[in-house]
C-alpha positions as CSV (number, residue, x, y, z in Angstrom):
1,M,0.1,-0.3,-0.2
2,A,1.3,3.3,-0.8
3,F,2.4,5.4,1.7
4,K,0.7,8.8,1.1
5,I,2.1,12.3,2.2
6,L,0.4,15.8,2.5
7,S,3.0,18.8,2.1
8,C,2.9,22.2,3.0
9,D,4.8,25.3,1.9
10,G,5.8,28.1,3.7
11,G,4.4,31.4,3.2
12,G,3.1,33.3,6.5
13,I,-0.6,34.3,6.0
14,R,-0.3,33.0,2.8
15,G,-0.6,29.6,4.5
16,L,-4.6,30.0,4.7
17,I,-4.4,29.0,0.8
18,T,-3.0,26.2,1.7
19,A,-5.6,25.2,4.8
20,L,-8.4,25.9,2.5
21,L,-6.9,23.8,-0.1
22,I,-6.7,20.6,2.4
23,Q,-10.6,22.0,3.5
24,D,-11.5,21.2,-0.3
25,L,-9.6,18.3,-0.6
26,D,-10.3,17.0,3.0
27,T,-14.5,17.7,2.4
28,K,-14.4,15.3,-0.5
29,F,-12.1,13.0,0.1
30,G,-11.5,12.4,3.7
31,I,-7.4,13.5,2.6
32,V,-6.2,14.1,6.3
33,A,-7.6,11.1,7.7
34,N,-6.1,9.3,4.8
35,A,-2.5,10.4,4.9
36,D,0.3,8.6,6.5
37,G,2.6,11.4,6.8
38,F,2.1,15.8,7.1
39,V,5.7,17.7,6.2
40,G,5.9,21.7,5.7
41,T,8.1,24.5,6.7
42,S,7.5,27.3,7.8
43,T,3.6,28.2,8.1
44,G,3.1,25.0,6.6
45,G,5.1,23.8,9.3
46,L,2.4,24.8,12.2
47,L,-0.1,23.3,9.7
48,A,1.4,20.0,9.3
49,L,2.0,20.0,13.1
50,G,-1.5,21.1,13.7
51,L,-2.7,18.3,11.2
52,S,-0.7,15.5,12.9
53,T,-1.8,15.8,16.0
54,G,-5.5,15.9,14.5
55,V,-6.4,19.2,14.7
56,P,-8.8,20.1,12.5
57,I,-8.2,21.4,8.9
58,G,-11.4,24.0,9.7
59,T,-10.1,25.3,13.3
60,I,-6.9,26.0,10.9
61,V,-8.3,28.2,8.4
62,D,-10.2,30.2,11.6
63,V,-6.6,30.3,12.8
64,Y,-5.3,32.0,9.4
65,L,-8.3,33.6,9.3
66,N,-9.7,36.0,12.7
67,Q,-5.7,35.8,14.5
68,G,-2.9,36.9,11.7
69,S,-3.0,39.9,14.7
70,T,-1.6,37.3,17.5
71,V,0.8,35.6,14.9
72,F,2.2,39.2,13.9
73,T,2.6,40.8,17.3
74,P,5.2,44.1,16.7
75,N,8.1,44.1,18.1
76,G,7.3,46.7,20.3
77,W,9.7,49.7,19.3
78,L,8.4,52.7,20.2
79,L,7.3,54.8,16.8
80,D,9.4,57.6,17.8
81,D,12.6,55.3,17.8
82,K,11.4,54.3,14.6
83,H,11.2,58.1,13.4
84,K,14.5,58.5,14.4
85,E,16.3,56.3,12.8
86,R,14.1,55.1,10.0
87,P,16.6,55.1,6.3
88,L,16.4,57.7,3.7
89,G,13.0,57.1,1.7
90,A,11.3,55.2,4.3
91,S,8.1,56.4,5.7
92,A,6.3,56.1,9.1
93,T,3.8,53.3,7.1
94,D,7.0,50.7,5.8
95,L,8.2,50.6,8.9
96,S,4.9,49.1,10.3
97,S,4.9,46.6,8.6
98,G,7.3,43.9,6.7
99,P,10.6,43.1,7.6
100,G,11.7,44.4,10.5
101,Y,14.8,46.9,9.3
102,F,16.9,47.6,12.6
103,S,15.4,44.7,14.6
104,C,13.1,41.8,14.1
105,A,9.5,43.4,12.8
106,Y,7.3,41.0,15.1
107,V,7.8,39.4,18.5
108,A,7.5,35.6,18.7
109,S,4.9,35.7,21.4
110,G,1.7,35.5,19.1
111,L,2.9,32.8,17.5
112,K,3.8,30.6,20.3
113,Q,0.6,30.9,21.8
114,I,-1.0,29.7,18.6
115,A,1.5,26.9,18.4
116,Q,0.4,26.3,21.9
117,Q,-3.5,26.5,21.4
118,L,-2.7,23.9,18.0
119,V,-0.3,21.3,19.2
120,G,-0.3,22.1,23.2
121,N,2.8,20.3,25.0
122,A,3.6,17.2,22.7
123,L,6.3,16.0,21.7
124,M,7.4,15.0,18.9
125,S,8.0,12.1,18.8
126,S,4.7,11.2,20.1
127,A,2.7,11.6,16.6
128,K,0.7,9.2,15.3
129,K,1.8,9.6,12.4
130,F,5.0,11.4,9.9
131,V,5.3,14.1,10.9
132,A,8.4,16.5,9.7
133,V,9.7,20.5,9.3
134,N,12.4,22.1,8.6
135,S,14.7,24.5,9.8
136,A,18.1,26.3,9.8
137,Q,20.5,25.8,13.0
138,L,22.6,28.2,13.0
139,W,25.2,27.3,14.7
140,D,26.3,23.1,14.7
141,S,28.9,22.2,17.8
142,A,30.5,19.6,15.5
143,S,30.7,20.5,11.9
144,R,31.8,24.7,13.5
145,S,28.9,26.1,11.0
146,W,25.4,26.4,10.5
147,I,23.6,23.4,9.1
148,P,20.0,22.8,6.9
149,C,18.0,20.1,8.7
150,T,15.1,18.6,8.5
151,I,13.1,17.6,12.7
152,S,10.6,14.7,12.7
153,N,9.4,12.1,14.9
154,G,11.3,9.8,12.3
155,P,13.2,6.9,14.8
156,S,16.4,8.2,14.3
157,N,15.8,11.7,13.9
158,A,18.6,13.5,16.9
159,Y,15.3,16.5,17.1
160,R,12.7,13.7,17.9
161,N,12.1,14.2,21.5
162,I,12.1,18.3,20.9
163,T,8.8,20.0,21.7
164,M,6.2,20.6,18.5
165,V,6.1,23.9,20.2
166,D,9.7,24.3,19.5
167,A,9.2,22.6,16.3
168,A,6.7,25.3,14.9
169,L,9.1,28.7,16.0
170,A,11.5,26.8,14.5
171,T,10.6,26.5,11.4
172,S,8.7,29.5,11.5
173,A,11.9,32.1,12.5
174,A,11.9,34.3,9.2
175,P,14.7,36.6,9.0
176,T,14.2,40.1,10.1
177,Y,10.4,39.3,10.6
178,F,11.1,36.7,13.6
179,P,14.2,36.2,15.7
180,P,16.0,32.9,15.7
181,H,14.2,30.9,17.8
182,R,16.0,29.2,20.9
183,V,15.5,25.1,21.0
184,M,17.2,23.8,24.8
185,G,14.7,21.4,27.4
186,A,16.1,19.4,29.9
187,G,19.3,17.6,29.1
188,Y,19.7,19.6,25.5
189,D,20.7,22.9,23.9
190,Y,20.6,22.7,20.6
191,G,21.0,26.5,19.6
192,F,19.2,28.9,17.9
193,F,17.4,27.5,14.5
194,A,15.9,30.8,11.3
195,D,13.3,29.5,9.0
196,G,13.6,26.7,7.4
197,G,12.6,28.3,3.9
198,V,16.4,29.5,3.5
199,F,16.7,26.5,1.8
200,A,13.4,24.1,1.8
201,N,10.5,26.6,1.3
202,N,8.5,24.0,-0.5
203,P,9.5,20.6,1.8
204,S,8.9,18.0,-0.9
205,M,12.3,16.7,-1.6
206,T,13.7,16.7,2.2
207,A,10.4,14.1,2.8
208,V,11.0,12.3,0.4
209,T,15.0,12.2,2.0
210,E,13.7,11.6,5.9
211,L,11.1,9.0,4.8
212,L,13.8,6.9,3.2
213,Y,16.6,7.8,5.0
214,Q,14.3,7.0,8.5
215,K,13.1,3.7,6.8
216,I,9.6,4.7,6.9
217,V,8.7,4.0,3.4
218,P,10.9,0.9,1.4
219,N,11.4,2.8,-1.7
220,L,10.3,5.5,-4.1
221,A,7.6,3.5,-5.7
222,S,6.0,3.2,-2.8
223,L,5.5,7.0,-2.5
224,R,2.3,9.0,-2.7
225,M,2.8,12.7,-2.4
226,L,0.2,16.2,-2.8
227,S,2.8,19.3,-2.5
228,L,-0.1,22.6,-1.9
229,G,1.8,26.1,-2.2
230,T,0.8,28.8,-1.0
231,G,0.0,31.3,-4.2
232,D,1.8,31.4,-7.0
233,S,2.9,35.2,-6.8
234,P,4.3,37.0,-10.7
235,Q,7.6,38.4,-8.8
236,G,11.1,39.2,-10.5
237,I,13.4,41.6,-11.8
238,P,12.8,42.9,-14.8
239,P,15.8,44.0,-17.0
240,S,15.2,47.4,-17.2
241,A,14.9,47.9,-13.0
242,I,18.8,46.4,-12.7
243,G,20.5,49.8,-14.2
244,D,24.0,49.3,-13.3
245,P,24.7,46.2,-12.4
246,L,27.7,47.0,-10.6
247,N,25.5,48.6,-8.2
248,W,24.1,46.1,-6.8
249,G,24.5,45.3,-3.9
250,V,23.5,45.0,-0.2
251,T,21.1,48.2,-0.7
252,S,19.5,46.7,-3.4
253,W,19.7,42.9,-2.6
254,L,18.2,43.3,1.0
255,Y,16.4,47.3,0.8
256,P,13.4,46.4,3.1
257,W,10.6,47.5,0.4
258,S,9.8,47.7,-2.5
259,S,11.8,49.8,-5.2
260,G,12.3,51.1,-8.6
261,A,9.8,53.1,-10.5
262,N,6.6,51.8,-9.7
263,G,7.5,49.4,-6.8
264,V,9.2,46.8,-9.4
265,V,12.0,45.2,-7.4
266,P,11.0,43.4,-4.8
267,A,11.0,43.9,-1.3
268,M,13.8,42.1,0.0
269,A,15.1,40.4,-3.1
270,L,17.7,38.2,-1.8
271,L,15.4,36.5,0.5
272,N,12.4,36.4,-1.9
273,L,14.5,34.6,-4.9
274,T,15.7,32.2,-2.2
275,M,12.3,31.3,-1.1
276,D,11.0,30.7,-4.3
277,A,13.5,29.7,-6.0
278,T,13.8,26.4,-3.7
279,A,10.2,26.7,-3.4
280,E,10.1,25.5,-7.3
281,L,13.8,23.8,-7.8
282,A,11.9,21.2,-5.3
283,A,8.3,21.2,-7.3
284,V,10.7,20.0,-10.2
285,Q,12.7,17.8,-8.8
286,T,10.2,15.9,-7.0
287,G,8.1,15.4,-10.0
288,Q,10.9,14.4,-12.0
289,V,11.6,12.2,-9.1
290,L,8.2,10.6,-8.3
291,G,6.7,11.4,-11.7
292,G,3.0,10.9,-11.9
293,A,3.4,9.8,-8.0
294,Y,3.5,13.8,-7.9
295,Q,1.4,16.1,-7.7
296,R,1.3,20.1,-7.3
297,G,-1.3,21.9,-6.7
298,N,-0.8,26.5,-6.1
299,V,-3.1,29.0,-6.3
300,P,-2.2,31.8,-9.5
301,L,-1.9,35.3,-7.2
302,N,-2.4,38.6,-9.6
303,K,0.5,40.5,-7.9
304,P,2.9,39.1,-4.5
305,Y,1.3,39.2,-0.8
306,P,3.5,40.0,2.2
307,L,3.9,37.3,4.6
308,D,2.8,39.1,7.4
309,N,0.2,41.5,5.7
310,W,-2.4,39.3,7.9
311,Q,-5.4,42.0,6.0
312,D,-5.2,40.2,3.4
313,V,-7.3,37.4,4.3
314,D,-10.0,38.6,2.0
315,V,-8.6,38.9,-0.8
316,L,-7.0,35.3,-0.9
317,V,-10.2,33.5,0.1
318,Q,-11.3,35.2,-3.0
319,A,-8.3,34.6,-5.4
320,T,-8.3,30.7,-4.0
321,S,-12.2,30.4,-4.7
322,K,-11.9,31.4,-7.9
323,Y,-8.6,28.7,-8.2
324,M,-10.7,25.9,-6.9
325,N,-13.6,26.6,-10.5
326,T,-10.9,26.1,-12.7
327,P,-10.1,22.7,-14.6
328,T,-6.5,23.2,-13.3
329,W,-7.8,22.3,-9.5
330,Q,-10.0,19.3,-10.8
331,S,-7.1,18.0,-12.0
332,V,-5.8,17.6,-8.5
333,R,-9.3,16.9,-7.2
334,N,-9.2,13.6,-9.6
335,W,-5.7,12.8,-8.6
336,V,-6.8,12.3,-5.3
337,K,-9.8,10.5,-6.4
338,Q,-7.6,8.3,-7.6
339,N,-4.1,8.6,-5.3
340,W,-5.5,9.0,-1.8
341,Q,-7.8,6.0,-1.3
C-alpha cells in the first residue's frame, strides 16, 4: 500500500491558501484522515504539526482568518525611535509592517500562543503519524557551522524529542520578521534556529529524503505525495530595473521595501528569490523523481502578497475560491480521488 504524504509550503499568512485547499480536498475525499504523514516549512510546518495531532483543518483555517494579528505581534519598538532612525525614503507606514530594518519586526509570543493552542505540550516523538518540518540550525558544534536540518519524529532523528511548539517556532523564525528561536530543554540545547524557508520553502524533497533515510518507506515506488503551495506570485526583477549591475550591493538585494519605478524591485529581493527559487526547484525535482506519484497544487496570484499582511485574508480567500473552479484544480481533485484512498 502506498505511503501518502501531504507537503505544505512556507509563506506566512498565505498559509491560508494551503489550508483552504486542504479543506476542500478533506471535505470531498477525507484527505487528512487518509494521509500517512505531513511535512511543512514555516507556516506549512505549523499546518503539518497541527494536522499530525488531529487538529481539524477547519480550526486551522479559522486561525488564519481571525488570528493573524496575534501571530504577527509587533516588536513594540517606539514609533518615535523608528522616526529618528528610519532610513532615507522610508515612511512611518513602511516601518509598521514588513521585514524589520533595525530589529525583528515581530516578537514570537503571539506565534507561540497559536502553536500551543494547536499542539499543546506534545513532543515530536508523540505523533501517531509521520511529521517533519525544516529549519536552519545557526550553530552546530560538531561542524562549527550553521546547518540545514529536518526535524521529524523518525526513529533516529536527532530532534525527535523536542516539543512541537519548539519545532513550530524553529521552522517559522523568518529572518528579519521573527527572532531566531532557541531549542533547549532538559538535557539538551541545540542553540538557535531560523526559518527553513531559506533552503526548503517547498519541503517536498526533504520529505522524500527523510522518509527513505528513516526507513519509513522502503523505496520511491511506495510514495504518493500531494504538495500544496501558498500562492504563485508574479515576482522578479525586470531588466529595466537593474540599471548598472555593478551597483547591486546590499542596498539593492536586501532593501526592506519594494523599490524602483512602480515598486518593480521586490522588498528583500535576495530573501524572496531564495524562497521562491528553492520552492520551484523542489517542485521540479520531486516531480522528476516521483513522476505521476507527485501532484502539485498552487493558486495563481495577481501580485505578491507579503507574508505578514494578515489584512489580505479576504483577498486570499477570493483568489483560492476562483482557483477551485478551474480545470487545473479539478485535475488535482481527480489525482487525489485516484491516488489517496
